[in-house]
C-alpha positions, 0 to 999 in steps of 0.5 A, spaced: 207 161 470 205 165 464 199 160 463 197 161 470 197 168 469 193 168 463 188 164 466 187 168 472 187 174 468 181 171 463 177 169 469 178 176 473 177 180 467 169 179 466 168 182 473 171 188 471 165 189 466 159 188 471 155 193 468 155 189 461 148 186 458 147 179 458 144 175 453 141 168 452 139 163 447 137 156 448 141 153 454 147 158 453 148 165 456 153 170 453 155 175 458 159 181 458 160 183 451 166 188 450 171 191 445 177 195 446 177 202 443 180 202 436 187 205 436 188 210 430 189 206 424 188 200 427 186 195 421 182 190 426 179 190 433 177 184 437 171 182 441 170 179 448 165 175 452 164 169 456 159 163 454 156 159 460 153 153 457 147 151 463 145 145 459 146 138 459 149 137 452 155 141 449 154 146 443 159 149 438 160 156 436 160 156 429 161 163 426 160 170 428 159 176 424 158 184 425 155 189 420 161 193 422 166 188 419 167 185 412 169 179 416 169 176 423 174 170 425 174 166 431 181 166 434 185 163 440 192 164 443 197 158 443 204 157 446 208 155 440 216 154 441 216 158 447 212 164 443 205 166 444 201 166 437 194 168 435 191 163 430 184 162 427 180 157 429 174 154 425 169 153 431 169 153 439 166 147 443 162 150 449 162 144 454 155 142 457 155 145 464 161 149 462 164 156 461 168 159 455 172 165 456 173 170 450 179 175 453 185 178 451 190 172 450 185 167 450 179 166 445 177 172 441 173 174 435 177 178 430 173 183 426 177 185 420 176 189 414 172 194 418 167 198 415 164 203 420 170 205 425 165 210 428 162 205 433 169 203 435 170 209 440 169 209 448 162 209 450 159 206 443 156 199 442 156 195 436 152 188 434 155 182 433 151 175 431 153 169 434 151 162 430 151 156 435 150 149 432 144 147 437 142 153 440 141 157 434 143 165 433 143 171 438 145 178 436 149 181 442 151 189 443 158 189 444 160 195 449 166 199 447 171 201 452 178 204 453 184 200 454 183 196 461 189 200 464 185 207 462 178 204 465 176 207 471 172 201 473 179 196 472 182 201 477 176 200 482 176 193 482 184 192 482 184 195 489 
């Protein structure tokens, strides 16, 4: 049941950020890049988006980086021993004709060793560069937003 709720949330979440910019590199389309507003004293922040592969061959997200962080890591949440745990992954496969959703409790980009916290407040943007095996590199602007429960857009779409 928990897995079904996580999948449903991951599928519906991008619709809440419909005003976000979309980006294309090769056959890949990256939609709705966003991040939550950084809580005070938080050592890390996560970035989310959806990757659509419109091509007939799979691709792979190899790494990401951002000037606001000393390191950007690819992470996923997995169920282990009846507990949801976050773990680092080396890369993420993007299937041909498929989608991969980066969302809370799913794949996400973890930004660590933050350098510029000023760009992590509601309404700001920061660059995030994605490095794909076949499509190459693309830099997206990540929109920083309040926590979903505080976001008026979320309430409008939830009703």
